[in-house]
DRENGUFI-121632 format. One record per residue (C-alpha): x, y, z; residue in three letters. Coordinates in steps of 0.02 Angstrom, whole numbers, padded with zeros to 5 digits, always signed. Layout:
REM residues N
XYZALA
...
END
This chain:
REM residues 260
-00427-00741+01073UNK
-00415-00589+00959UNK
-00407-00429+01061UNK
-00527-00283+01032UNK
-00454-00147+00921UNK
-00380-00003+01022UNK
-00280+00089+00888UNK
-00301+00119+00701UNK
-00137+00146+00608UNK
-00153+00231+00438UNK
-00031+00228+00295UNK
-00017+00400+00214UNK
+00005+00391+00025UNK
-00143+00312-00060UNK
-00241+00294+00102UNK
-00254+00470+00173UNK
-00197+00572+00023UNK
-00215+00531-00161UNK
-00030+00550-00197UNK
+00019+00383-00271UNK
-00045+00425-00445UNK
+00067+00580-00440UNK
+00217+00479-00383UNK
+00190+00349-00519UNK
+00178+00481-00654UNK
+00337+00569-00596UNK
+00436+00407-00581UNK
+00386+00354-00757UNK
+00443+00522-00825UNK
+00609+00515-00732UNK
+00641+00338-00790UNK
+00615+00389-00971UNK
+00731+00539-00951UNK
+00869+00454-00851UNK
+00892+00289-00939UNK
+00775+00166-00854UNK
+00608+00161-00949UNK
+00469+00099-00835UNK
+00285+00069-00860UNK
+00161+00128-00727UNK
+00135-00054-00677UNK
+00322-00078-00652UNK
+00334+00080-00546UNK
+00191+00019-00436UNK
+00271-00152-00414UNK
+00447-00086-00380UNK
+00425+00080-00290UNK
+00253+00111-00217UNK
+00250+00078-00030UNK
+00440+00075-00020UNK
+00548+00197+00074UNK
+00647+00334-00014UNK
+00809+00245+00033UNK
+00750+00079-00039UNK
+00697+00160-00203UNK
+00866+00245-00218UNK
+00956+00079-00194UNK
+00853+00003-00335UNK
+00886+00149-00451UNK
+01073+00150-00412UNK
+01086-00035-00451UNK
+01011-00003-00622UNK
+01084+00165-00678UNK
+01226+00202-00556UNK
+01243+00303-00397UNK
+01272+00470-00483UNK
+01114+00457-00587UNK
+01019+00391-00436UNK
+01064+00550-00341UNK
+00998+00657-00485UNK
+00841+00548-00495UNK
+00808+00568-00310UNK
+00832+00757-00311UNK
+00723+00783-00465UNK
+00587+00669-00395UNK
+00574+00774-00237UNK
+00563+00935-00338UNK
+00437+00872-00466UNK
+00333+00780-00337UNK
+00321+00936-00228UNK
+00266+01043-00376UNK
+00131+00917-00423UNK
+00072+00900-00244UNK
+00056+01090-00228UNK
-00051+01100-00385UNK
-00162+00946-00380UNK
-00154+00842-00221UNK
-00318+00801-00133UNK
-00369+00688+00011UNK
-00430+00514-00035UNK
-00616+00530-00068UNK
-00719+00505+00090UNK
-00568+00500+00207UNK
-00608+00660+00301UNK
-00785+00599+00334UNK
-00719+00429+00390UNK
-00598+00508+00512UNK
-00741+00610+00585UNK
-00833+00453+00641UNK
-00685+00349+00702UNK
-00686+00359+00892UNK
-00531+00252+00922UNK
-00356+00328+00937UNK
-00269+00346+00769UNK
-00095+00378+00702UNK
+00002+00377+00537UNK
+00144+00257+00493UNK
+00217+00286+00319UNK
+00369+00248+00215UNK
+00380+00434+00176UNK
+00490+00555+00272UNK
+00420+00674+00402UNK
+00454+00819+00285UNK
+00355+00737+00146UNK
+00208+00697+00261UNK
+00204+00874+00332UNK
+00190+00934+00153UNK
+00059+00810+00088UNK
-00048+00805+00245UNK
-00032+00992+00264UNK
-00088+01027+00086UNK
-00244+00921+00112UNK
-00290+00989+00283UNK
-00259+00824+00372UNK
-00096+00862+00463UNK
-00176+00936+00618UNK
-00284+00781+00639UNK
-00126+00676+00667UNK
+00002+00802+00733UNK
+00113+00718+00862UNK
+00057+00545+00805UNK
+00150+00529+00639UNK
+00286+00398+00618UNK
+00407+00376+00473UNK
+00510+00231+00406UNK
+00661+00341+00440UNK
+00637+00299+00625UNK
+00665+00111+00606UNK
+00802+00000+00538UNK
+00691-00092+00414UNK
+00551-00015+00312UNK
+00404-00104+00235UNK
+00373-00247+00203UNK
+00452-00281+00374UNK
+00327-00245+00513UNK
+00452-00137+00610UNK
+00366+00028+00572UNK
+00195-00032+00630UNK
+00269-00109+00788UNK
+00362+00055+00820UNK
+00202+00156+00800UNK
+00107+00041+00918UNK
+00246+00052+01047UNK
+00255+00241+01038UNK
+00066+00251+01057UNK
+00073+00133+01207UNK
-00039+00002+01127UNK
-00011-00186+01113UNK
+00020-00227+00928UNK
-00110-00364+00942UNK
-00241-00229+00975UNK
-00199-00127+00819UNK
-00282-00120+00649UNK
-00178-00060+00501UNK
-00258+00028+00352UNK
-00135-00003+00211UNK
-00154-00007+00022UNK
+00016-00057-00048UNK
+00080-00233-00071UNK
+00242-00202+00026UNK
+00139-00135+00170UNK
+00034-00292+00188UNK
+00164-00420+00136UNK
+00222-00464+00312UNK
+00044-00507+00362UNK
+00016-00604+00202UNK
+00171-00708+00235UNK
+00119-00743+00414UNK
+00033-00907+00373UNK
+00167-00970+00255UNK
+00305-01009+00378UNK
+00308-01089+00549UNK
+00428-00956+00613UNK
+00314-00815+00559UNK
+00160-00900+00629UNK
+00245-00921+00797UNK
+00298-00738+00800UNK
+00119-00685+00765UNK
+00052-00796+00904UNK
+00179-00726+01028UNK
+00105-00555+00993UNK
-00071-00621+01020UNK
-00113-00613+00834UNK
-00212-00758+00762UNK
-00156-00794+00582UNK
-00309-00829+00475UNK
-00237-00809+00300UNK
-00208-00981+00228UNK
-00093-01049+00097UNK
-00168-01081-00074UNK
-00280-01233-00068UNK
-00277-01249+00122UNK
-00433-01179+00207UNK
-00411-01072+00361UNK
-00511-01089+00521UNK
-00658-00996+00444UNK
-00661-01108+00292UNK
-00634-00968+00166UNK
-00449-00994+00131UNK
-00484-01102-00021UNK
-00577-00955-00099UNK
-00439-00827-00075UNK
-00343-00877-00231UNK
-00502-00860-00335UNK
-00521-00678-00284UNK
-00336-00643-00314UNK
-00345-00724-00487UNK
-00496-00617-00528UNK
-00404-00458-00482UNK
-00256-00516-00589UNK
-00374-00543-00735UNK
-00454-00375-00708UNK
-00290-00279-00709UNK
-00224-00381-00854UNK
-00377-00344-00960UNK
-00372-00159-00913UNK
-00197-00146-00987UNK
-00268-00200-01156UNK
-00366-00038-01160UNK
-00205+00060-01179UNK
-00175-00018-01349UNK
-00344-00064-01420UNK
-00484+00043-01350UNK
-00531+00222-01385UNK
-00675+00222-01260UNK
-00584+00158-01106UNK
-00733+00188-00992UNK
-00836+00063-01092UNK
-00692-00060-01096UNK
-00673-00047-00906UNK
-00860-00069-00878UNK
-00869-00230-00978UNK
-00707-00296-00904UNK
-00773-00263-00728UNK
-00934-00355-00768UNK
-00842-00502-00848UNK
-00720-00520-00703UNK
-00861-00509-00576UNK
-00954-00650-00665UNK
-00795-00755-00673UNK
-00765-00729-00487UNK
-00946-00768-00442UNK
-00948-00929-00543UNK
-00784-00990-00469UNK
-00837-00948-00292UNK
-01004-01035-00319UNK
-00915-01188-00386UNK
-00795-01185-00238UNK
-00938-01186-00112UNK
-01025-01335-00193UNK
END
């Protein structure tokens, strides 16, 4: 039986504060300047949701340890400047926090110093003071579940009674993999967590697993079509509107066909 939720664990960047667009822009600029050109999509795939240490390892493997050290230092400086001038909370987050009656905490790949800065600049730090946990406190950062388990333990809550609000792929990957291996499924069950995400083509206990890949394919189409706007469209808002409509219709038709 799934336990009632007793704790809500929030990621920080992209969930509480709108900082990921800043980080992506800064990483793209640094890559161009320091010998590793990256597109925004590549930065999101490689860096977003990862710890500072993990990003530095990736950069060092590509451009060398000396350049990685410069990259890391310049990122901190440029990111701080951008945060000071333009960072804002994610739209609607303050209002959402006002109505959540359950205990809450933050578990992020960022350092405590970074979170004090970003949450402080947006007026959210005091809401979570004393209940903020960083990947620097555990041996393995995301996508391993160690940080979330650490936060639950420090808050005195069974992990099976926690809900995680997470936006990045590395942050949700351990849950997404939970149904794909017997070992992972057993570990989830030991913690009282019922795995309901199915493998492609195999329905889960609610019968919706066979539809999951349709939704994921639709999102892939949507983001793929959006990238075309960079090259071919002057009015990107019109392009996005028609792409959204087209992808919605594709998704609806496939889901309808899957239910028949």
